Structure formats: C-alpha cells, structure tokens
C-alpha positions, 0 to 999 in steps of 0.5 A: 102288026109292025110291033109283032114283027120286031121281036121276030127280027131280033130273034133271027138276028140272034140266030144269025150271030150264033151261026157265025161261030160255027165255022170258026169252031170247026177250025179252033176246036181241032187245033185245041185238041192238037195243042192238048196232045202236043202238051201231053206228048211233050210232058211224056217225053220230058218225064222220060228224059228226067227219069233217064237223067236221074238214072245215069246220075245215080249209076255214075255216082255209084260206079265211081264210089267203088273207085273212091272207096278202093283208093281210100282203102289202099291209101290206109294200107300204104301209110296210116295202118303200118304207122299206127301198128308200129307206133303201138308196138314200138312207140315211146310212148305208148310203151317204154321201148327204149334201147340202150346205146353202147356209148351213152343214152338211149333210142326208141325202137320206133325211131330205130326201125323208122330210120332203117326204112321198115315202115313209113313215118307220119311227120305231119298232123291229122288236120293237114290237107295232105298227110305227110307219110313217107319213108326216112330219106336215107332208108334202105341205102338211099333207095328211091322209095318216096316217089310215085313208082318206088324202087324197093330193093329185093333184099331188105336189111332190117337192122344194119351193122352200123346200127347194131354196133351202137345199140344193145339189141340182143338176138333174142329180141330180133328173133327169139327161140322157144327157149328164150322167148318172152313174146314175139320178136321184132322180125316175126312181128314185122313179117306178120304185120306186112303179111297181114297188110298184103293180104288186106290189100290183095282182098280189097283189089280182088273185090274191086276187080269183081265189082268192076268186071262187068260194072254190075253196080252201074248196070243194075242202078240204071236198070232199076231206075229206068226199067230198061234191059228187062230181058238182059240187065247184064248188058244194060247201059253199055254206052255210058260205060266206055270211059269207065272201062278205059279208066279202070284202076290197075295196081302194082304191088311192091314187095321184097324177096329176102331179108337180113338183119344184124344183132348181138349174140353172146358167145357160149360161156360168156356173159353179156359183156362179150356180145358180138355182132352177128348177121343172119343168112339171107332169109328167103321170104315165101311168100314175099313181103308186101310193102305198098301198092301203087297205081300202074298209070297215074294218068288214070288217077288224073283223069278220074280227078278231072272227071269221066264223061258219061253219055248214054243213049235212051229210047224215046217212047212212041208218040201220037204224031208218029214221029221217030224221035230216036232216029231224028234226035238220038236222045242222050243223057249226060253226066260227069263224075269224078273221084278227087283227093286234096292232091288234085293238082298233082295227078290226083295222087293220094296213094303214094307218097303221102297216102291220104285217104280223102278221096270223094266222089263228085257228080257234075251236071 
C-alpha cells in the first residue's frame, strides 16, 4: 500500500514545482516582449539617424563641390590660361618671335609684353605647392596688380614709347591693315584672347549662381536619400543651408576701358630707315576688356577653407511607446564641409595673386 503511494507523492511534488514557474512567467514574458519592442524601436531610430546622416554628408559634399569647381575654373582663367595662350603665341620657343633692338641684340615678344603687364607670367614650376603667377613688378606704371584686390588703371598702354623706341616693331605688327595683313596683329590677338577669357568667366559665374540660387543640388540630394519633402522638394533641408546661403561667392570683375600703344610707322615715300614712333588715339573698348576676377570678400574664402557647419533637423518616426522624440530630443544631424587650397593659411586664397587651381572639397565628421 505504501509502495503505491510513493509514486503519487513524487508526481504531486513535480506538479507543485512546475506550478511555481507560472507566476514568474507572468512577469518575465511581458518584460521580454517590452525588451524586444525596445530593441526594435531603437534599431529603427538608429537606422533613420544613419540614413539622415548619410544624406546630409552627401548633400553638403555635393553643394561644396560647386564652389570648389568654380574657384578652380576662375583660377585657371586668371593665370594659367592667359600664360599658356600667350606663350604659344609669342614664346621663343615654341616660335621664333624675336624682335630686333635698335641698339643691338633682340628680345622675345613674350618677354616684351610680359614687361608691359599685358598678361601674368608663370615664374615657378607646375610641381610647386602654389603656382607663382603674377604680373611684372613694374608693369602698368607700377599699378598695384599683385594684391588680393588689384587696382587696374582704366587705360592700358600695351606698348610704351620707351619700349617702342628701342624695338623694331612696325605698325603692321601691332594692328595690320587689310593691305599689309599677313595674320592677326598683336593688338587684335590680345583683344580677342581676353574677350574670350572674359566670356568664359562670365559663363562660369552665371552657371555657379544658377546652381546656388536655390541650392538645388543640396536639396535634391537630401530628398533622394531620405525621401522627405515629397510634396515640395524645392524647400527641402532648409536648416542645413543657412551657412551656405551666408557664404555664397560674390565675384568682382576687373576690366580696362581704353587701350593705347606705340609703334613704328614709315612716313610716306620713305624706306624702313625713316621709321618714326607713332601713338594711337585712345581706343575705346566696347565692351571693356576683362583682365581677371577676384572674390569680393576674402573672408568668405577663409570661412570656406575652415569649413561650414551644417546642422539639419529631421523627423523621428512614430514608436510603439508613443514618445514624441521630435519635441523631446529635437533630433539633428551634423556635418562640416570645406573647400581648401594649398594657401589655406592666407585666407584660403588661390584665386589671385598666384592663382592655383587646386581647391578640394573635404568632409569632416
């Protein structure tokens, strides 16, 4: 009899032990569900933050690239382009553009007009950190040309009397007529080259202003990476554009209004031995001749070099716990983006003097 009760007692004992787990289970299992929901909501929030961080990084980099590209193109127009063009046209070599002197010897046309200040001269090496491209020191009657805001006289003397007196440059070389023309003269070539450079810079500046008028690159990049602003993409990401709007590049175009030059002219009925120096009447340039472009406020270049702070609010999604994350924490993503050149310590100015087209866009965390 006692042997039959023993298994029953053991069975009841086991049942009693199992029953002890029921009450803790009622407490632990809901807690586990809450923990799972917490992990899910945290992961969802983290995913959104990462997505918005990537979006603001991408938008900031693309927007600053517009500034870097424009600054590099302007630097090319200010220095390397005219240097290269006139080296090809007047250089000795590649061409034999030597001019005889009245005393003895000869001079290269490139050096003659570089001395006059007709174009900036490259005196360094392409491997230099900063390209040394400037006007001759005493060019244009010692005008202040090699400074951040150069002072170009309204009238430019392409060839002075003193220089024309010692060089055998005939009038037909400076401005040939249809009768004696064997090619483009020095003055028409100079005029056309700088008119072309001015047209290029005007177009570049116009494109830059259109791109940054409403910061469409920034807005569309942010929209495409986040899906926000579906109803009105043109107004997307307004918070992050404050510093970009306050530091847009405003350019100043330096031009000349009139031009004169001296040249040798043979009086009628006389041979070349009777050459005399003749000065043109001031040639009114309409439109005026472009010389170079600078940034109106170099402090903007400095701020671009140090980096612009970009802060953008974003909307956190709804969550299981009904907590309003947007009012409670005001979620924000941040980026710092810069356009830097090798002359960063001097207000980040690689536009003029020493125009160096080496601006790079850099993104910082």
